[in-house]
C-alpha positions as CSV (number, residue, x, y, z in Angstrom):
1,M,82.0,107.2,81.4
2,K,82.5,103.4,81.8
3,N,80.8,101.2,83.9
4,K,83.2,99.9,86.9
5,S,82.2,97.2,88.8
6,L,85.0,97.5,91.7
7,V,83.7,98.2,94.9
8,Q,81.1,100.6,92.7
9,Y,79.7,102.3,96.5
10,L,83.4,103.7,96.4
11,L,85.2,103.3,93.1
12,A,82.7,105.5,91.0
13,F,84.1,108.2,88.3
14,G,87.5,109.1,89.1
15,V,88.5,107.6,92.4
16,V,91.8,105.6,93.1
17,A,91.9,102.5,94.9
18,T,94.6,101.2,97.5
19,L,94.3,97.5,98.3
20,S,96.8,95.1,100.1
21,G,96.7,91.5,100.8
22,H,98.8,89.0,102.4
23,S,97.4,85.8,102.8
24,Q,98.7,83.4,100.4
25,T,96.4,81.7,98.3
26,A,96.7,79.1,95.2
27,F,97.4,80.2,91.9
28,A,93.6,80.4,89.5
29,Q,93.9,77.3,87.1
30,T,91.2,77.8,84.9
31,A,90.3,76.8,81.0
32,V,87.3,77.8,79.0
33,A,84.1,76.1,79.0
34,L,81.7,75.9,75.6
35,D,78.5,74.8,75.7
36,G,78.1,73.1,72.4
37,S,75.7,75.3,71.1
38,D,77.0,78.2,69.7
39,D,80.0,79.9,71.7
40,Y,84.0,79.4,70.2
41,V,87.3,80.9,70.4
42,S,88.3,82.8,67.5
43,L,92.0,83.6,66.7
44,P,93.8,86.0,65.1
45,S,92.9,85.5,61.1
46,G,96.4,83.7,60.4
47,T,97.4,82.1,63.8
48,I,97.7,79.1,62.2
49,P,99.7,78.3,59.6
50,E,98.8,77.2,56.2
51,S,101.9,74.8,56.5
52,N,104.8,73.6,58.4
53,L,102.8,73.7,61.8
54,T,101.7,72.0,65.1
55,I,98.6,72.4,67.2
56,A,98.2,70.8,70.6
57,M,95.5,71.4,72.9
58,W,94.1,69.8,76.2
59,I,90.1,68.5,76.1
60,N,87.7,67.9,78.5
61,P,84.5,66.3,76.7
62,A,81.1,67.4,78.6
63,S,79.6,64.8,76.4
64,L,80.2,63.0,73.6
65,P,80.1,64.1,70.0
66,P,77.3,63.1,67.8
67,L,77.5,60.3,65.0
68,P,77.9,60.4,62.6
69,S,79.3,63.8,62.2
70,G,81.4,64.8,65.2
71,V,82.7,68.2,66.0
72,V,85.6,70.5,65.5
73,L,88.5,71.1,68.1
74,A,89.9,73.8,65.3
75,A,89.3,74.8,62.2
76,W,90.9,77.5,59.4
77,G,90.8,78.6,56.0
78,P,88.1,80.1,54.0
79,L,84.7,80.9,55.2
80,S,83.1,78.4,52.8
81,G,85.6,75.8,53.6
82,C,85.8,74.5,49.8
83,F,88.6,75.7,47.0
84,P,91.2,76.8,48.2
85,S,90.4,74.6,51.1
86,G,89.7,75.1,54.6
87,Q,91.1,72.6,57.5
88,Y,89.3,70.9,60.1
89,L,90.6,69.0,63.2
90,N,87.8,66.8,64.1
91,L,86.7,65.1,67.3
92,F,84.4,61.5,67.1
93,T,83.7,59.0,70.3
94,D,86.1,56.9,68.7
95,R,89.1,58.7,66.3
96,V,90.6,62.3,65.7
97,E,90.9,63.3,62.0
98,I,92.4,66.0,60.0
99,F,89.8,67.1,56.9
100,T,90.3,68.7,54.2
101,G,87.6,71.2,52.4
102,C,84.8,69.0,50.9
103,G,86.3,66.1,49.4
104,E,85.3,63.0,51.2
105,A,88.2,61.5,50.6
106,L,90.8,64.1,51.7
107,R,90.5,62.9,55.5
108,L,93.2,61.0,58.0
109,D,91.7,59.4,61.1
110,G,93.4,58.3,64.0
111,P,91.6,55.6,66.7
112,A,91.4,57.7,70.2
113,T,89.3,56.2,73.5
114,L,87.4,59.4,74.2
115,V,86.8,59.9,78.0
116,V,83.7,62.3,78.5
117,G,84.3,64.2,81.9
118,G,88.0,63.6,81.4
119,W,91.3,65.6,80.3
120,Q,92.9,64.3,77.0
121,H,95.6,65.8,74.7
122,V,95.4,66.0,71.0
123,A,98.1,66.9,68.9
124,L,98.2,67.4,65.1
125,T,101.4,68.2,62.7
126,I,101.3,69.3,59.1
127,D,104.9,69.5,57.1
128,A,105.5,71.3,54.0
129,T,103.6,69.1,51.9
130,G,100.5,68.0,54.0
131,N,101.9,64.8,55.6
132,D,100.2,65.0,58.6
133,V,101.3,62.9,62.1
134,L,97.9,62.8,64.8
135,Y,98.4,62.2,68.5
136,F,96.1,61.2,71.1
137,N,97.4,61.5,74.5
138,G,101.3,61.7,73.9
139,V,101.1,58.6,71.2
140,Q,101.2,58.6,67.6
141,T,97.7,56.9,66.4
142,V,98.0,57.5,62.8
143,A,100.2,59.3,59.5
144,G,99.5,60.0,56.5
145,N,98.4,62.6,54.0
146,S,94.9,64.3,54.0
147,R,95.3,67.0,51.3
148,G,96.1,65.0,48.1
149,G,97.5,68.0,46.1
150,T,94.7,70.5,47.0
151,P,95.2,73.9,47.9
152,V,94.8,75.4,51.7
153,V,95.0,78.9,53.0
154,A,95.0,80.2,56.1
155,G,92.6,82.5,58.1
156,N,89.2,82.3,59.9
157,D,91.1,80.5,62.6
158,V,88.3,79.1,65.4
159,I,89.1,76.5,68.3
160,G,86.0,74.7,69.2
161,A,83.7,75.3,66.0
162,A,84.2,75.8,62.4
163,W,82.8,78.0,59.5
164,V,80.9,76.1,56.4
165,G,79.8,78.2,54.1
166,N,79.7,81.1,56.1
167,F,78.2,80.1,59.2
168,L,79.0,78.3,62.0
169,P,76.5,75.0,62.0
170,P,76.0,74.4,65.9
171,E,76.1,70.6,65.3
172,L,80.0,70.9,64.7
173,H,80.6,73.0,68.2
174,F,82.8,71.2,70.7
175,H,80.9,70.4,74.1
176,G,83.3,70.6,76.6
177,A,86.5,72.6,78.3
178,V,90.0,73.5,76.5
179,D,92.9,74.4,77.7
180,E,96.7,74.9,76.5
181,V,96.5,75.7,73.2
182,Q,99.6,76.1,71.3
183,I,100.5,76.4,67.7
184,Y,103.5,76.3,66.0
185,N,105.1,77.5,62.9
186,H,107.0,74.1,62.6
187,V,106.6,70.2,63.1
188,L,107.0,69.2,66.9
189,S,108.5,65.6,67.3
190,A,106.7,63.0,68.7
191,S,109.0,63.7,72.1
192,E,108.3,67.2,71.9
193,V,104.4,66.0,71.7
194,G,105.2,63.4,74.4
195,E,106.9,66.3,76.5
196,L,103.9,68.5,76.2
197,Y,101.4,65.1,77.3
198,D,104.2,64.6,80.1
199,A,102.7,61.4,81.5
200,G,98.4,63.1,81.9
201,K,99.9,66.3,83.8
202,G,100.7,68.4,81.1
203,H,103.6,70.5,80.2
204,F,103.4,74.3,81.2
205,G,104.2,76.7,78.1
206,A,106.0,76.1,75.5
207,V,108.6,73.1,73.9
208,G,111.3,74.5,72.2
209,G,110.9,77.7,70.0
210,G,109.1,78.2,67.2
211,L,105.5,78.8,68.5
212,V,103.7,81.5,67.1
213,A,100.5,81.8,69.6
214,G,100.1,80.1,73.1
215,Y,96.7,80.1,75.4
216,H,96.9,79.1,79.1
217,F,93.5,80.1,79.6
218,D,94.1,81.3,83.6
219,E,92.0,84.2,83.4
220,G,89.3,83.0,84.9
221,S,86.9,85.5,83.9
222,G,86.2,87.8,80.9
223,T,85.9,87.5,77.3
224,S,89.5,87.5,75.9
225,A,92.5,85.3,76.8
226,A,95.9,86.6,76.3
227,D,98.7,84.8,74.1
228,F,101.6,83.8,76.2
229,S,103.8,83.5,72.8
230,G,104.7,87.4,73.1
231,N,103.2,87.9,69.2
232,G,100.0,89.6,71.1
233,S,97.4,87.0,69.1
234,T,94.8,87.8,71.8
235,A,91.6,84.9,71.3
236,S,88.4,86.3,71.9
237,L,85.4,84.4,73.6
238,V,82.7,84.7,71.5
239,N,78.9,84.3,72.9
240,G,79.5,83.6,76.7
241,V,82.2,81.3,76.8
242,G,82.3,80.3,80.1
243,W,85.3,79.1,82.4
244,T,86.3,75.9,84.7
245,P,88.8,75.5,87.2
246,S,91.4,73.1,85.7
247,P,94.0,70.7,86.9
248,V,96.0,70.9,83.5
249,A,99.6,71.9,83.7
250,A,100.2,72.6,86.9
251,E,102.1,75.5,87.1
252,G,105.1,74.9,89.7
253,L,105.8,75.3,92.9
254,P,104.2,77.7,95.3
255,F,106.0,80.2,96.8
256,S,106.5,80.3,100.7
257,V,105.4,83.9,100.9
258,L,103.6,86.5,99.1
259,S,102.6,89.6,100.5
260,A,101.7,92.6,98.4
261,H,100.2,96.3,97.7
262,A,98.4,97.7,94.9
263,T,97.3,100.7,93.4
264,L,94.1,100.7,90.9
265,H,93.8,104.3,89.2
266,L,90.0,104.3,87.0
267,G,90.5,106.5,84.8
268,P,87.2,108.3,82.5
269,L,87.8,106.2,79.3
270,D,88.1,102.6,78.4
271,D,92.3,102.3,78.1
272,D,93.4,105.0,81.0
273,D,93.4,102.9,84.0
274,T,96.8,102.5,85.8
275,F,98.1,100.5,88.4
276,R,101.2,100.4,90.7
277,L,102.2,97.2,92.3
278,R,104.9,96.1,94.9
279,A,104.7,92.6,95.8
280,A,107.2,90.8,98.3
281,F,107.8,86.8,97.8
282,S,110.0,84.4,98.9
283,L,110.8,81.0,97.3
284,N,109.7,77.6,98.3
285,N,112.7,75.6,99.6
286,D,112.2,72.8,96.6
287,S,112.7,75.5,94.0
288,N,115.6,75.6,92.3
289,G,115.4,79.4,92.0
290,I,114.0,82.1,89.2
291,D,115.5,83.8,86.4
292,P,113.1,86.2,84.7
293,S,115.5,87.5,82.1
294,T,114.8,83.5,80.7
295,E,111.7,82.3,82.0
296,E,108.2,84.0,81.3
297,V,106.8,86.1,83.7
298,R,103.3,86.1,84.2
299,L,100.9,88.9,86.3
300,Q,97.3,88.9,87.0
301,L,95.6,91.9,89.0
302,G,92.0,91.7,89.3
303,S,90.8,91.2,85.3
304,Y,94.4,92.2,84.0
305,S,96.5,89.7,83.1
306,A,100.1,90.3,81.0
307,S,102.3,87.8,79.8
308,I,105.7,88.6,79.1
309,P,108.3,86.3,77.0
310,P,111.4,84.9,77.6
311,G,114.2,87.0,77.1
312,S,112.4,90.3,77.7
313,F,113.6,91.2,81.0
314,R,117.5,92.6,81.2
315,S,119.8,92.3,84.3
316,D,121.0,95.3,85.9
317,A,124.8,96.0,87.4
318,N,123.2,96.7,90.6
319,G,120.8,93.5,91.3
320,P,117.1,94.3,89.9
321,V,116.5,92.5,86.3
322,E,114.0,94.9,84.6
323,F,111.2,95.3,81.7
324,E,109.8,97.8,80.2
325,G,107.9,97.9,77.1
326,V,104.2,97.4,75.7
327,I,102.0,94.7,76.0
328,E,99.4,94.6,74.1
329,G,98.8,98.4,74.3
330,V,99.7,98.3,77.9
331,T,102.9,100.4,79.1
332,L,105.0,98.3,81.7
333,K,107.9,98.5,84.0
334,L,108.7,96.0,86.0
335,D,111.6,95.0,88.3
336,F,112.7,92.2,90.6
337,T,114.7,92.9,93.0
338,P,116.5,90.3,95.3
339,T,116.2,91.0,99.4
340,A,119.4,91.6,101.0
341,G,121.2,88.9,102.8
342,R,118.5,86.2,101.5
343,R,120.6,84.5,99.2
344,G,118.4,84.5,96.7
345,R,115.4,83.1,98.0
346,S,113.5,86.2,98.5
347,F,112.2,89.1,96.0
348,T,110.7,92.5,95.6
349,L,108.3,93.0,92.7
350,T,107.3,96.4,91.8
351,A,105.2,96.9,88.5
352,H,103.8,100.3,86.9
353,G,100.7,99.9,84.1
354,K,99.2,102.4,82.0
355,G,96.4,101.8,79.7
356,A,95.2,98.5,81.5
357,R,91.8,97.9,81.8
358,F,89.8,97.1,85.2
359,D,86.4,97.1,84.3
360,G,84.8,94.0,85.2
361,T,86.9,93.5,88.3
362,V,85.4,92.8,91.6
363,L,86.1,92.5,95.4
364,P,87.9,90.2,96.4
365,V,90.6,91.6,93.8
366,G,92.8,88.5,93.0
367,L,96.8,88.7,92.1
368,A,98.7,86.1,90.8
369,L,102.5,85.9,89.8
370,H,104.1,83.2,87.6
371,I,108.2,83.5,87.0
372,G,109.5,80.3,85.1
373,D,108.0,77.3,87.4
374,D,107.6,79.4,90.2
375,Q,104.5,80.8,91.5
376,G,101.8,82.1,93.7
377,G,98.9,84.3,94.5
378,T,97.3,86.5,97.1
379,T,93.8,88.3,97.6
380,L,93.0,92.0,98.1
381,D,89.7,92.1,99.5
382,S,87.4,95.4,100.7
383,A,89.0,95.4,104.7
384,D,92.4,96.8,102.6
385,V,90.4,99.0,100.4
386,T,90.6,102.7,100.5
387,A,89.8,105.3,98.1
388,R,89.2,109.1,97.4
389,S,87.8,111.2,94.9
390,R,90.3,112.4,92.5
391,P,90.2,116.3,92.4
């Protein structure tokens, strides 16, 4: 039997919970917080390509990197770090750097004025022959080649730390918050990097095509982060990675109205929780409308979250826009139906999920829905909980 923290005095083994919520709240927007000691974000090995790649992220340092070594924002390659070589995106007090293997000459530095306690954007592109471009806050700082013909390999991908000689040196761990990590399988142009920076506000979601992994880090709890690219490259948060509120890449216009009703069925095994959800929402007057068939859709209910990439929904002749499939092992069915007579401004969402996990969910249970640049949330509190034991 697994341990359930969701209203444990009511929802023990074999209990069905029904929750309703009607109050509009702000969308929970968070980042991961790294302690600079031993925690880090681990990506599935090989998520970061060997060449023809872009890595972009927002960082908020909690302290200046120690001199002279600096700290690591991202690393990929063999555990030893040497031949065939790994690569490291490093951060110093006055510069960012791409470093290859163990050779002192194989590095490229670009100037950066690091601000403690402020959000800054870092991006790196590497083409097929190892030519690099480093960007800081949307501006190109340096271009060159940090490989010098040295062969590199992919694997052992880490955010906020690095493998060196089969261990992660504590002095290389980044101390601060990280948000909106994006990895592409091609070189973004300077204008596209500028679009990600968006004059310091941040761009929510991908720029163009070729996104192989993307992390909003908006779960706000737990030990994993969903990949919004649709490729299923879930990130693991290792050694107690924390969470912190983040203003980066504001997620769009809030719904003017959102109400919801959810039923959670907590099964006896780790992966047999199910849920049913019905939500009604209306768009903000400033919204240009929604189109789930062409926009990313994200749903979060308690500790469970799913990102459904653009193009996954199909339109029905009778009006609803539907998705049915498997996202990271969870069988999902969702449909959006326009409310009659509301001229495309009000909708109903019905959703069903099988194989979800709700361990770690506590009251009040948060619900968040994001469709393109429109979003909203509500909380399902204890006053709206009824429970009954399953026969």
